[in-house]
C-alpha positions in Angstrom: -40.7 -51.8 1.4 -40.9 -48.0 1.2 -38.9 -46.9 -1.8 -37.9 -43.2 -2.2 -36.5 -43.7 -5.6 -39.7 -44.7 -7.6 -39.2 -45.1 -11.3 -41.6 -47.9 -12.2 -44.8 -45.8 -11.7 -45.9 -42.2 -11.4 -45.3 -40.4 -8.1 -47.5 -38.4 -5.8 -47.5 -37.3 -2.3 -44.3 -37.2 -0.2 -42.0 -38.4 -3.0 -43.3 -35.8 -5.5 -40.8 -33.0 -5.9 -40.8 -29.5 -7.5 -43.2 -28.7 -10.3 -45.4 -26.4 -8.1 -45.9 -23.9 -11.0 -46.7 -26.8 -13.3 -49.4 -28.1 -10.9 -50.8 -24.6 -10.6 -50.9 -24.4 -14.4 -52.7 -27.7 -14.8 -55.1 -26.7 -12.0 -56.0 -23.5 -13.7 -56.7 -25.4 -17.0 -58.9 -28.1 -15.4 -60.7 -25.6 -13.2 -61.7 -23.6 -16.2 -62.9 -26.8 -18.0 -60.2 -26.3 -20.7 -58.0 -28.9 -22.4 -54.2 -29.4 -21.9 -51.4 -30.5 -24.1 -48.3 -31.8 -22.3 -45.3 -33.1 -24.3 -42.0 -34.2 -22.7 -39.6 -37.1 -23.1 -40.4 -40.4 -21.5 -39.7 -40.3 -17.8 -39.9 -36.6 -17.3 -42.8 -36.7 -14.9 -45.8 -35.8 -17.0 -48.2 -38.3 -15.4 -46.8 -37.5 -11.9 -47.5 -33.9 -12.4 -51.1 -34.5 -13.6 -51.9 -37.0 -10.8 -50.3 -34.8 -8.1 -52.5 -32.0 -9.4 -55.7 -34.1 -9.3 -54.8 -35.3 -5.8 -54.4 -31.7 -4.6 -57.6 -30.6 -6.2 -59.4 -33.5 -4.6 -58.0 -32.7 -1.2 -59.4 -29.2 -1.6 -62.8 -30.6 -2.3 -63.1 -30.5 -6.0 -65.6 -33.0 -7.5 -64.7 -34.8 -10.8 -64.5 -38.2 -12.5 -61.2 -39.2 -14.0 -60.7 -41.6 -16.9 -57.2 -42.5 -18.2 -56.3 -44.4 -21.4 -52.9 -45.4 -22.6 -52.5 -45.3 -26.4 -49.3 -47.2 -26.7 -50.7 -49.8 -29.1 -53.6 -47.8 -30.5 -52.9 -46.4 -33.9 -56.3 -46.4 -35.7 -59.7 -44.9 -35.1 -61.6 -48.2 -34.7 -59.3 -49.6 -32.0 -59.5 -46.2 -30.2 -63.3 -46.1 -30.3 -63.6 -49.6 -28.8 -61.0 -49.0 -26.0 -62.4 -45.5 -25.3 -65.9 -46.7 -25.0 -64.8 -49.6 -22.8 -62.8 -47.3 -20.6 -65.5 -44.7 -20.1 -68.7 -46.7 -20.1 -67.6 -50.4 -19.5 -69.5 -51.4 -22.6 -68.0 -53.5 -25.4 -68.8 -53.0 -29.1 -69.2 -56.4 -30.8 -65.8 -57.6 -32.0 -65.2 -57.4 -35.8 -68.1 -54.9 -36.3 -67.0 -52.1 -38.6 -66.9 -48.7 -36.8 -69.2 -46.1 -38.6 -68.6 -42.4 -38.6 -71.7 -42.0 -36.3 -70.0 -44.3 -33.8 -66.8 -42.3 -34.1 -68.7 -39.1 -33.4 -70.7 -40.7 -30.6 -67.4 -41.8 -28.9 -66.0 -38.3 -29.2 -69.2 -36.9 -27.5 -69.1 -39.5 -24.7 -67.3 -37.4 -21.9 -69.5 -34.4 -22.7 -72.7 -36.5 -22.4 -71.5 -38.1 -19.2 -70.6 -34.8 -17.7 -74.1 -33.3 -18.7 -75.9 -36.3 -17.2 -74.0 -36.5 -13.9 -73.5 -32.7 -13.5 -69.9 -33.5 -12.5 -66.7 -32.6 -14.3 -65.1 -35.3 -16.4 -61.4 -35.4 -16.9 -60.0 -37.7 -19.6 -56.2 -38.4 -19.7 -55.0 -39.6 -23.0 -51.3 -40.8 -22.7 -49.0 -41.3 -25.7 -51.6 -39.5 -27.8 -49.1 -39.1 -30.6 -49.8 -42.8 -31.6 -53.2 -41.6 -32.9 -51.5 -39.2 -35.4 -51.6 -41.8 -38.2 -53.7 -41.0 -41.3 -56.5 -43.4 -40.0 -56.2 -42.1 -36.4 -56.8 -38.6 -37.5 -60.4 -39.4 -38.1 -60.8 -39.7 -34.4 -58.8 -36.6 -33.7 -61.0 -34.5 -36.0 -64.1 -36.0 -34.3 -62.8 -35.1 -30.8 -61.8 -31.6 -32.0 -65.3 -31.0 -33.3 -66.9 -32.3 -30.0 -64.6 -30.1 -28.0 -65.6 -27.1 -30.0 -69.4 -27.9 -30.0 -69.4 -28.4 -26.2 -67.0 -25.7 -25.0 -69.9 -23.7 -23.4 -71.4 -26.7 -21.7 -72.2 -26.1 -18.1 -70.7 -29.4 -16.8 -67.0 -29.1 -17.6 -64.9 -31.6 -19.5 -61.1 -31.5 -19.7 -59.0 -33.6 -22.1 -55.4 -34.0 -21.1 -53.3 -34.9 -24.1 -49.9 -36.3 -23.2 -47.0 -37.7 -25.3 -43.4 -38.6 -25.1 -42.6 -38.5 -28.8 -41.8 -34.8 -29.1 -41.9 -34.4 -32.9 -45.1 -36.5 -33.4 -46.9 -34.4 -30.8 -45.6 -31.2 -32.3 -47.0 -32.4 -35.7 -50.4 -32.8 -34.3 -50.8 -29.7 -32.1 -48.4 -27.1 -33.6 -47.9 -27.8 -37.2 -51.3 -29.3 -38.1 -52.9 -27.2 -35.4 -55.5 -29.7 -34.3 -57.5 -28.3 -31.3 -56.5 -24.8 -32.3 -57.5 -22.4 -29.5 -59.1 -25.4 -27.7 -56.0 -26.6 -25.9 -53.5 -24.9 -23.6 -49.9 -25.9 -23.7 -48.3 -27.0 -20.5 -44.5 -26.9 -20.7 -43.0 -28.8 -17.7 -40.3 -26.9 -15.9 -37.0 -28.5 -15.4 -36.1 -29.8 -12.0 -33.3 -27.8 -10.3 -30.2 -29.5 -9.1 -31.1 -28.5 -5.6 -34.5 -30.1 -5.7 -33.1 -33.3 -7.0 -30.1 -33.3 -4.6 -32.4 -32.7 -1.6 -34.7 -35.5 -2.8 -31.9 -38.0 -3.2 -30.2 -37.1 0.1 -33.5 -37.4 1.9 -34.1 -40.8 0.5 -30.6 -42.1 1.5 -30.8 -40.5 4.9 -34.0 -42.3 5.7 -32.1 -45.6 5.1 -29.1 -44.6 7.2 -26.8 -44.0 4.2 -24.6 -41.1 3.2 -23.8 -39.6 -0.2 -21.6 -36.8 -1.4 -23.7 -33.9 -2.7 -21.2 -32.9 -5.4 -20.9 -36.5 -6.7 -24.7 -36.7 -6.7 -25.1 -33.5 -8.7 -22.5 -34.8 -11.2 -24.6 -37.9 -11.7 -27.8 -35.9 -12.3 -26.1 -33.9 -14.9 -25.4 -37.0 -17.0 -29.1 -37.7 -17.0 -30.0 -34.1 -17.8 -32.1 -34.1 -14.5 -34.5 -36.6 -16.1 -36.3 -37.7 -13.0 -37.0 -41.2 -14.3 -33.3 -41.9 -15.1 -32.3 -40.2 -11.8 -34.6 -42.4 -9.7 -33.6 -45.5 -11.6 -29.9 -44.8 -11.1 -30.1 -44.1 -7.4 -32.4 -47.1 -6.8 -29.5 -49.2 -8.2 -27.0 -47.3 -6.1 -29.1 -48.0 -3.1 -29.3 -51.7 -3.9 -25.5 -51.9 -4.3 -24.5 -50.1 -1.1 -24.6 -50.6 2.6 -23.5 -47.3 4.0 -21.5 -44.6 2.2 -22.4 -44.2 -1.5 -18.9 -44.1 -3.1 -17.7 -43.2 -6.6 -17.2 -46.9 -7.2 -20.8 -47.5 -6.4 -21.8 -44.9 -8.9 -19.5 -46.5 -11.6 -21.1 -49.9 -11.0 -24.6 -48.5 -11.0 -24.0 -46.7 -14.3 -22.7 -49.8 -15.8 -25.8 -51.8 -14.7 -28.1 -49.0 -16.0 -26.4 -48.6 -19.4 -26.3 -52.4 -19.9 -30.1 -52.3 -20.0 -30.3 -49.5 -22.5 -27.4 -50.2 -24.8 -29.4 -52.7 -27.0 -32.0 -50.0 -27.6 -29.3 -47.4 -28.3 -27.5 -49.6 -30.8 -30.8 -50.4 -32.6 -31.3 -46.7 -33.0 -27.8 -46.3 -34.5 -28.2 -49.4 -36.7 -31.3 -47.9 -38.3 -29.4 -44.7 -39.3 -27.8 -44.2 -42.7 -24.2 -42.9 -42.9 -25.5 -39.5 -43.7 -27.9 -39.5 -40.8 -25.2 -40.6 -38.4 -22.9 -37.7 -39.6 -25.8 -35.3 -39.2 -26.3 -36.6 -35.6 -22.6 -36.1 -34.9 -22.8 -32.5 -36.1 -25.7 -31.9 -33.6 -23.7 -33.3 -30.8 -20.8 -31.0 -31.9 -23.1 -28.0 -31.4 -23.8 -27.2 -35.0 -26.8 -25.1 -35.5 -26.5 -24.0 -39.2 -26.1 -27.1 -41.2 -26.1 -25.7 -44.7 -22.9 -23.7 -44.6 -20.2 -24.8 -47.0 -17.9 -25.5 -44.0 -20.4 -27.8 -42.3 -21.5 -29.5 -45.5 -17.8 -30.3 -46.3 -16.7 -31.2 -42.7 -19.5 -33.7 -42.1 -19.9 -34.7 -45.7 -23.6 -33.9 -45.8 -23.6 -33.4 -49.6 -26.1 -30.4 -50.0 -28.6 -28.2 -48.4 -31.4 -30.2 -49.9 -29.9 -33.3 -48.3 -29.7 -31.6 -45.0 -33.4 -31.0 -45.0 -34.1 -34.6 -45.8 -31.7 -35.7 -43.0 -33.4 -33.4 -40.5 -36.8 -34.7 -41.4 -35.6 -38.3 -41.1 -34.0 -37.9 -37.7 -37.0 -36.1 -36.4 -39.4 -38.7 -37.7 -37.3 -41.4 -35.8 -37.5 -39.1 -32.7 -33.7 -39.0 -32.5 -33.4 -35.2 -32.5 -35.9 -32.3 -32.1 -35.7 -28.6 -32.5 -36.6 -25.9 -29.9 -38.4 -22.6 -30.5 -35.1 -21.1 -31.6 -34.7 -23.8 -34.2 -31.8 -25.3 -32.3 -31.4 -29.1 -32.3 -31.3 -31.2 -29.2 -31.5 -34.9 -28.3 -34.7 -35.5 -26.2 -33.1 -38.7 -24.6 -30.4 -37.5 -22.2 -29.0 -40.9 -21.5 -28.8 -41.7 -25.2 -26.9 -38.4 -25.7 -24.5 -39.3 -22.9 -23.8 -42.8 -24.4 -23.2 -41.3 -27.8 -20.8 -38.8 -26.5 -18.8 -41.1 -24.2 -18.9 -44.4 -26.0 -20.3 -44.3 -29.6 -18.4 -41.2 -30.8 -16.1 -41.0 -27.8 -12.8 -42.7 -27.1 -14.1 -45.2 -24.5 -14.8 -48.7 -25.9 -18.6 -49.5 -25.7 -17.8 -52.7 -23.7 -15.7 -50.9 -21.1 -18.1 -48.8 -19.1 -16.5 -46.3 -16.7 -17.8 -43.5 -14.6 
């Protein structure tokens, strides 16, 4: 069945919405044989933007080979080398054999050697790259950085696309530790507009002979901060629960279904916070920006400025909060933020989900 609300895989073609400037920026990077760094919360459409760009380039006649590797369970150099070689060449290294530095360097050089031998551009997509930011994994990062620098003037182009959903871990690699300095371009995904999302949702329901109120739709999108994964997931549920008109009751039932899936994850996050960390998080939700003033320290019982720094570092390491370029805190997970405001810190009991 044709599903307009795809959330279980990346989206290209007729269901891809917005992001024209992002696709243009990614095209420019790849066409120049440069590398790209894309960081955004899980579900914000990183892979969709990259795959849509590659589809458009291919339709215009561009010639390239694409390799994609998910690093979800790869945290050390040896594992990466084995999977990387397997993905690019199809060759296995003998199991249990120690990985030497020469083999690490050879793996880092692989895409450049393959491009030189074929004369065709090689594009390597490394998803959830932050998992390689461990002390051991950084051996591989350094080797890849050196290979990128040594081969930047190679005639056959190579582009590495680094993607990650853990905001602070990716920032640590590329901005604080400055790996691939001047060797990677940052692609900051633009936010979807309410109009783009509303048109997409209405079009999807219209195709199925259903009707939805635009204002109600936009209100739902604001709950999810226009996170396209959450949005498509939510309206997929609404579509499943309805036969004609999408009512507010349908919205309420769909939100209950959706939250019931995520509440165990949210409660685990909160269970792993100390009392100080929880109060710091509450301050962030209350819009506090300067945490070390006497008033804030007293109101939220944060103890001291030194403790505030430790709390910020701890919450960032757990990927609960992040800070923008203006050093203002925010929660990357918009549904988690909604749940915190309405249920955890709000007045609505957590077991009484309402729209």
